[in-house]
N, C-alpha and C positions, 0 to 999 in steps of 0.2 A: 676566684674562691673567696667567699666572705670570711673576714677574720672571726675566729671563734674564741670563746673564753678557754684558756689553757686548762682550766679546772674541769672542763666538761668530760674529758677522757677519764679523769679520776672519778667523776661522778658516775659514769657508766660502770667503772670498775667497782665502785661502792654498791651499785645496784646488783652486780654479780655477787659480790661478797654477801649482801643481805639475803639473796636467794639461796645461796649455798648454805648459809647459816640456818635459814629456815628449813631447808630440805634435810640437812644432815644433823643439825643440832638436836633434833628430836631423839636421836639415838642415845645421846648421853643423859637424857632426862627421863627415860622410860621408867626407872624405878619410882620417881616422883609422880609420874602419870598413873602408874598402877595404884599408888596410894591414894591419889586424889579421887579417882573414879571407882576405886575398889574393884579392880579387874585383874585378870591374870597377865603375866608377861606376854603370853602368846596373843592375847587379845590386843594389848597395847602395841604389839609388833605390827598390827595392821596399819598403824599410822605411818610406818616406813614403807610397807609393802604396797599399800594402795597408791601412794604418791608415785612410786617407781612404775607401777603398772599403768597408771593413767598417762604418765610421760611417754612410756613406750608405745602405748596403743594410739593415743591421740596426737602425738608429736608430728608425724608426717602430714597428717591431714590438716591440722590447725596451722601448721607452718605454711602449708600451701595456701590456706585461706588468708593468712596474714600477709602473704606476698602482694596482695592488692590494696593494702591499707597504708595509711600514713604512718611512717616509722615512729614519729613522735607520739602518736596516739597509742601505738602498740606498747612502747616502752613505759609510758605513763600508766596505762591500764594495768600492765603486769606488776610493776612495783607497788601500785596502790592496792592491788588485790593481795599481794604478799603482806603488806602492812596491816590491812584489815584482818586477814587471816590470823596473824600473830596476836592481834588484840582479842579476837574471838578465843584463841587458845588460852589466853591469860585469864579470861573472865567467865567462860562457859562452865556450867556445872553438869553438862551432858556429854557423854563420850560420843554419841552418834553425831552431835553437832560438830564436835572437833574433827571427827572423821570426815564429815562432809566438807569442812573447810580445809582439809588436806587435798581433796579432789579438785576444788576450784582453782587454786593457784597452780597446781600441777599441770592444768590444761594450757596455761600460758607460759610455762617454764621453757619449752623448746623454742617458742617464737621469740621470747625475750633474748635468749642467748644468740640466736642466729641474727636477729635484727641489731642487737648491740654491737656485735663484731663487725657487721657490714657497715653500720653507721660510723663506728670509730675509724674505719679505713677511709670512708668517704669524706670525713671532716678535715683530713690533712692531705698534703701533697702525696703523690704516688710513692716517692722514695721514703716517705715517713710512715706509710700505711702499715707496714709490718711492725714497726715499733708501737704504733697506736693500738693495734690488735693485741700485741703482747701485753701491754699495760692493762687493757681491759680483761684479758684472759688471766692475768695475775690475781684478779679478784677471787678466782676459784682456789688458788693455792693459799691465799691469805685466809679465805673462809675456812678451809680445812685446818690450817695451822693455828689460827687464832679465834675465829668466830665460833667454831664448834666447841673447843675447850672452854671458851669464855661463857658460852651458854650453860655448859655443865657446871662451871664454877658458880655462876649466879644462882642456879637452881639449888645447889647444895648449901651455899653460904648465905644467900639472901632469901629467895623464894622462887617457886616455879613461875609465878606471875612475872617477876622481874626478868627472868630469862627470856620469856616470850616478848615482853615489852622492849627488850633490847633489840630483838629482831625487827620489831615494828618501827622503832625510832630510826634504825639504819635505813630501812626502806623508805620511810617518809622523807629523810634527808635527801636520798637519791631522787625521790619524786620531785621535791622542790628544785633541786639542781637541774634536772632535765627540763622541767616546766619553764624555768627562768632562762636557761642558756641555750637549749637546743632549738634551732629554728624549725619551722614546719617542714616536713620532708615527705611530700606526696609522691606517689609512685609515678615515675616518668614513662617507663615502658615495661609493661607486665608481660612475662612469658605466658604462653598458653598452658593450660593444665596438662595437655598431652605432652608438650615439650618437657615440662617439669617431671612428669610421671614416667617418662621414658627411661629414667635411670633405674627404675624398679626392674627392668628387664635384664640388668647386668648381674650375672652370678656372683661376681666379686663383692657386690654390695651385700647380698644375703649372707655370704660367707663371713664378712666382717661383722654383720649384725649378730650372727650366731656366736661368733667368738667373743664379742664384747658382752653379749647377754650372759654367756656362760661364766665369764670372768667376774662380772659384777654380781651374779647370783651367788657364786662361791664366796665372794668377799662379804656381801651383806648378810648372808645366812649366819655368819659368825659375828661380824661387827655390830649388827643390829641389836644383839642381846649382850654385848660386852659389858655394858653398865650393870645389867642385871646379874651377870656372872660375878662381877666385882663386889656386889652387895650381898650375894646369897651363897657364895662359894668360897672355900678357903684358897683364894687365888694367890695369896702371897707364897704359899708353898709351891704352887704351880709355877709362879714366876721365878722363885728360887731355883727350881729344878731346871727351868729354861735357861737361866743364867749359867748354871753348872754345865748343862749340855752344850751351850754356846761356847763356853770357855774351853771345853774339851775339844769341840770341833775346831776352834781356832788353833789349839795346840797341835791337833792332827794335821791341819792345813800347813802350819809352820814347819 
């Protein structure tokens, strides 16, 4: 096994962080988006919905297509598309253009995640593969914990353009790191399409898909508009009531 730059795993995690920040950061800036394009909150919500819909519909097929491509090419293409999309978000004056550039990166989203995790495992010895995958997967957690709030903070304190450019810079840094340090990784042995699609015949797969779809639909139907609730609803009273109810529940539990 050729020696790799130890920062490469961190770069892959950074790519994941940038993608999560782009995917989910839009939720916290919907009020600014509605003001910029003079549209309703429900219209702006399509920026969240269309991304998730494209990922769900195109994910299995484009991931299958990507299985025959060079892994480095897939990773570079994905992070570059996310960087370009963020730049478009920052400077476009047309909502339909922004919506279109939510669709484009969503199509490479599943392929990037699957390839990044497999690549991380293949870059290290077998006994360290789990640790490498965990580090890359941590980009998701960090994206939710820091990337999404920071996007909202930049939109509120600086500008909406700055929030989107932050996502672009993160993806560009990941692009440079992957381009410089990841060796070319052509496919060695590709499974047939039939072999890969055979998993679709397993009922457990569809049960899991239905469960995950229901859970995330419930989550995002609320969280997608939370920023809008915060700016247009007397939410402090609601949160105060929640704190009171939570305290009472803790008392009952004790």
